N, C-alpha and C positions, 0 to 999 in steps of 0.2 A: 299135351305140350302146346305152348302158345305159338302163334305165327312167327314171332320174333326168334324163338328158339329154333324153329325149323329153318328159317333163313340163315341163322348163324351156323348151324350144322351143315347146310348145303354150301355155304361160302367156304367153310373149312375144308370140306371134301373136294370142292372144285379147286381150291388152292393146292391140295395134296396131289390131285390127279394131273393138273396142268402146270403146276408151279415147279416141278422138279424134272430133271433130265431123265430120258428113257434110256434103256440099255444101249450101250455102244456110243452114246453121244459125248461122254466125258472120259478122257484118259488123263491121269495125272500121276506124277511121282513126287516123292519128297513130302514136304510139309504143306498142309493147306490151311489158309487163314480164312475164316468166315466172318463177314461183316453183317451184323444184323442191325437194320435201322432202328432208331429209337421210336418208341410208340408215340411219345410227345416230344416236340422240340421247340425251342425258343431261339430265333435268330433273326437278324436284320429287322427288328421291330415287329415281328410276327410270331404267331403260334402255328405249329404244324402237327398234324396227326397222321400216322402211317400204320395201317392195319392190313396185314397180308398183301402189301403192295398197293392197296387203295389208299390214296393220300389226299389230304386237303390242307391248305394253308390260308391264313387270313391275317391281316395286320394293318398297322398304321405307319409302317416303314420309318422314314426319317422323323416323323412327328414324335416317335418314342425315343429313337436313338440320338437325335440331334444331328444326324449326318444326312445331308440332302441326297447323297448317292444311294441311300437305302430306299428312296422313292416316297410315295404317299400311300394312300389307302389302296389296298389290293386284296384280291381273293383268287385262289386257284385250286383246281382239283384234277386228279388224274387216276388212271387205273394201271395195273401192271401189264395191260395188253396194248398200251399205246395211246388210248384216248386221253386227251388233256383239254382243259379250258382254263382261261384266266382273264382277269379284267382288273383295271386299276385307274386311278387318277391322282394327280398331284400338281404341285406348283410351288413357286417361291417368289418372294418380293425382296428386293434389296439392291444396293449399288445403283440406284436410279432406274431400275428396270423391274418388270414383272413378267413371269413366264409360267406356263402351265400346259397340261395335256391330259389326255385320257386314251386308253387303248382297251381292246378286247380281242381275243383270238381263241380259236379252238381247232383241234385236229381229231379226226376219227380214226387215224391210222391209215396205212396203205396209200399215203399221198393225198388224202382228202382233208383239206383244211380251209379255214377262212379267217380273216382278220381285218380289223379296221381301227383307225385312230385319228386323233386331232392333236395338234400342238400349235403353240403360238407364243409370241413374246412382244412386248412393247418397251421401248426405252429411247434414250437419246439418239441411237443410231437408226431408228425407224421402227416400223411395225411389221411383223412377219406372221404368217399363218400357213398351215398346211393341213390337209386331210389326206388320208390314204385308205384304200380298201382293196381287198383282193381275195380271191378264192382259187382253190386248186382241186382238181379231180384227176390228178396224174399229170396234167399239163397246167402250168401256172398262168393265170390271167391277172394282169396288173391294171389297176385303175387309179389315177392320181389326179388331184386338183390342187393347184398351188395359187395362193393369194399372197402377194408380196410387194413391198415398195422397193425392195432390193433384188438383185439377181436371185433366181430360184436355186442356184447352186448352194445356197445356205442350207437347204433342206434335202440334199441328194439322198435318194433311197433306192437300194437295189437289194431287195430281200423277198423270198417267196412268201406267199400269203400264209399268215399264221406264225411266221418266224419272228423272233425278237428283232426289232428294228432299233439300233442304238440311237437314232435320231428322235425316236418317239417313246421308247420304253422308259417310263418315269423312273424306274429303279436304277437306270444307268444314265440319268441326265447329266449333262456336262455343266 
């Protein structure tokens, strides 16, 4: 048997042992509906793969869909045990302004996470920019640097490290 076959068998067995409830954990009555995630999905300008809860997605976001809310280039991966990582970048030009940003964050589960990002824009109302970085090992630590020709309130951020920040997450840009 090849090494790949051994890895696949071990992954399957691991999913069987740790992926289902043990005796006494679940009590239900009536009808049960089971939702099985698609092995391959296409949404928001990206392609995703999900196998036994291990998932990965990558795509071009709004470049494919034509919708700026779908963001730009991105990649993300996760496990059924809570570990996740993602990164992306994007931007737009129009209406006399240009804007862009990038982000990366990861979590190891159990409150351990880290994240960082940059965002900026330039236009008739001025030039703005911001970077953020943070990490958490149960207690959140914030670090921020603001560069702006306007009040910093334009880029207010209050999010734990590794969390989606609506001011910087390219996929939810305004």
